[in-house]
C-alpha positions as CSV (number, residue, x, y, z in Angstrom):
1,M,11.0,4.8,136.2
2,D,10.6,8.2,134.7
3,N,7.2,8.2,133.6
4,M,5.3,7.9,137.4
5,I,2.4,9.7,138.8
6,Q,2.6,10.2,142.3
7,L,-1.1,9.8,143.9
8,D,-2.6,12.0,147.0
9,V,-2.1,8.7,149.7
10,N,-5.8,10.0,150.8
11,R,-7.1,9.0,147.4
12,F,-5.0,5.9,146.9
13,H,-8.3,3.9,146.4
14,R,-8.9,5.4,143.0
15,A,-6.2,3.1,141.6
16,I,-8.1,0.3,142.1
17,V,-11.4,-1.2,140.9
18,R,-13.3,-2.9,143.8
19,P,-16.8,-4.6,143.6
20,V,-19.8,-2.6,144.9
21,V,-22.7,-4.0,147.4
22,V,-25.8,-2.5,149.1
23,V,-25.9,-3.0,152.3
24,T,-29.4,-3.5,154.0
25,T,-30.2,-3.0,157.8
26,L,-33.1,-2.5,159.7
27,S,-33.5,0.5,162.6
28,R,-34.6,-0.4,165.9
29,D,-37.9,1.1,164.5
30,G,-38.1,-1.2,161.7
31,I,-37.5,1.4,159.2
32,P,-35.2,-0.3,156.4
33,N,-31.8,1.6,155.3
34,A,-29.7,0.9,152.4
35,A,-26.4,2.2,151.1
36,P,-23.9,1.3,148.8
37,F,-20.2,0.3,149.8
38,S,-17.1,-0.7,148.0
39,F,-14.5,-1.3,151.1
40,C,-15.7,-4.6,151.4
41,T,-14.6,-8.3,150.8
42,P,-14.7,-11.6,152.1
43,I,-12.3,-12.5,154.7
44,S,-13.0,-16.1,156.1
45,F,-14.0,-19.3,154.2
46,D,-14.5,-21.3,157.2
47,P,-16.6,-19.8,159.1
48,P,-17.7,-17.8,156.3
49,V,-17.2,-14.3,157.1
50,F,-17.5,-11.1,155.1
51,S,-16.7,-7.7,155.8
52,I,-17.2,-3.9,155.4
53,A,-15.7,-0.8,156.2
54,C,-18.7,2.0,157.1
55,Q,-18.1,5.5,158.2
56,P,-19.1,5.8,161.9
57,G,-22.1,8.4,161.5
58,H,-23.4,6.3,159.1
59,D,-26.9,5.1,159.5
60,T,-25.7,1.6,158.4
61,W,-23.5,1.4,161.2
62,R,-25.9,2.3,163.7
63,N,-28.3,-0.3,162.6
64,I,-25.7,-3.0,162.7
65,R,-24.4,-2.0,166.2
66,E,-28.3,-2.2,167.4
67,T,-29.4,-5.1,165.8
68,G,-26.1,-7.0,164.8
69,E,-27.6,-8.4,161.4
70,F,-27.4,-6.9,157.9
71,V,-28.0,-8.2,154.1
72,I,-25.2,-7.8,151.5
73,N,-27.3,-7.4,148.1
74,L,-24.9,-8.1,145.1
75,P,-26.0,-5.1,142.5
76,G,-25.4,-5.7,139.0
77,E,-24.9,-2.8,136.3
78,D,-28.7,-2.5,135.7
79,M,-29.2,-0.9,139.6
80,G,-26.5,1.5,138.8
81,G,-28.8,4.4,138.9
82,A,-30.4,3.4,141.8
83,I,-26.9,3.2,143.6
84,S,-26.2,7.0,143.2
85,V,-29.5,7.5,145.2
86,L,-28.6,5.3,147.7
87,G,-25.4,6.9,148.1
88,R,-27.5,10.2,149.1
89,K,-27.4,11.4,152.7
90,F,-31.2,10.7,153.9
91,P,-32.6,11.1,157.4
92,P,-32.7,7.9,159.4
93,D,-36.8,7.8,159.1
94,V,-36.5,7.8,155.2
95,D,-36.8,4.2,153.1
96,E,-34.2,4.5,150.8
97,I,-35.0,1.2,149.1
98,K,-38.3,2.9,148.0
99,E,-36.5,6.1,147.7
100,A,-34.2,4.2,144.7
101,G,-37.4,2.9,143.1
102,L,-35.9,-0.9,144.2
103,T,-37.8,-3.6,145.6
104,E,-37.7,-4.8,148.8
105,T,-38.3,-8.8,149.4
106,Q,-37.9,-11.1,153.0
107,S,-34.7,-12.5,153.7
108,K,-34.9,-16.2,155.4
109,M,-32.5,-15.8,157.8
110,V,-31.9,-12.0,159.4
111,S,-34.7,-9.2,159.8
112,P,-33.1,-6.8,157.3
113,P,-34.5,-7.0,153.9
114,R,-33.1,-8.3,150.7
115,I,-33.3,-5.8,147.3
116,L,-35.3,-8.3,145.1
117,E,-33.1,-6.6,141.8
118,A,-29.7,-7.9,142.9
119,Y,-28.4,-11.0,141.6
120,G,-27.1,-12.6,144.9
121,W,-27.6,-12.0,148.9
122,Y,-25.3,-12.8,152.0
123,E,-27.3,-12.4,154.9
124,C,-25.4,-11.5,158.3
125,R,-24.9,-11.3,161.7
126,M,-22.2,-9.2,162.9
127,V,-19.1,-11.2,164.7
128,K,-16.4,-8.2,164.5
129,N,-16.2,-4.5,164.6
130,F,-13.5,-2.2,165.3
131,E,-12.5,1.2,164.5
132,L,-9.6,1.4,161.9
133,G,-8.5,4.9,160.6
134,D,-11.8,6.8,159.8
135,H,-14.0,3.4,159.4
136,I,-15.5,1.1,161.4
137,F,-14.4,-2.1,160.2
138,I,-17.5,-4.7,160.5
139,A,-17.3,-8.7,159.9
140,G,-20.5,-10.6,159.5
141,K,-20.6,-14.4,159.6
142,V,-22.5,-15.2,156.7
143,L,-25.7,-17.4,157.5
144,I,-27.0,-17.9,154.3
145,A,-25.4,-17.0,150.6
146,E,-27.9,-17.5,147.4
147,I,-27.6,-16.2,144.1
148,R,-29.5,-16.4,140.9
149,A,-29.1,-19.6,139.1
150,E,-28.6,-17.9,135.8
151,A,-25.7,-15.8,136.9
152,I,-23.3,-18.6,138.1
153,D,-21.8,-21.6,136.6
154,E,-18.7,-22.9,138.4
155,V,-18.1,-19.0,138.7
156,L,-19.9,-15.8,138.5
157,K,-21.1,-15.3,135.0
158,L,-20.1,-12.0,134.0
159,D,-21.9,-11.5,131.3
160,V,-25.3,-12.3,133.2
161,A,-24.5,-11.0,136.7
162,R,-22.6,-7.5,135.4
163,P,-21.4,-6.9,139.0
164,L,-20.9,-3.2,139.2
165,C,-17.2,-2.1,140.5
166,H,-16.4,1.2,141.8
167,I,-13.3,2.9,141.0
168,E,-14.1,6.4,142.9
169,K,-17.3,8.8,143.5
170,R,-19.3,8.6,140.1
171,F,-16.6,6.4,138.5
172,F,-18.1,3.0,137.9
173,T,-17.3,-0.1,135.6
174,V,-18.2,-3.3,135.1
175,P,-15.5,-6.1,134.2
176,E,-16.2,-7.6,130.6
177,K,-13.7,-10.6,130.7
178,M,-12.6,-13.5,132.6
179,V,-9.7,-14.6,132.5
180,R,-8.0,-18.2,133.9
181,F,-4.6,-18.8,135.0
182,D,-3.9,-22.5,135.3
183,D,-1.3,-24.1,137.6
């Protein structure tokens, strides 16, 4: 193995592609917050649980800690420009959804809003959190999961949803091809 490059272990994540989600929350005062995350994954089928890793000083963590609720919005490539706006640091009293030019829509089972431009949503209630490294690991029970009908058949239709994935910093990708491996 002569042709290897050793990565900075603090930037190990730049060698994998991760899905991007936009987490929406509400402050105690009812102010919407939206932020992109790519340290995220489903972690249980039964009960259905989805997780994110959030920095401790982030408004998202404060809001989830105070209310216990959040929405996972699934962004497609068409939300890419908004993702860069949502990734900026805003004061807690600023509605990032409006700043990014996105549209709030009411959720069905939790108070934080959905983002209308997303191709799908998971409404969640926190079930567990703990500090892990320099992040807070947050697990939320999925109360309802919805996706636009045109974006799914047996599985997600990549050509319709165009799910946004993150590599590092300003580098993103959109999966172009599905591969199926049979037993």
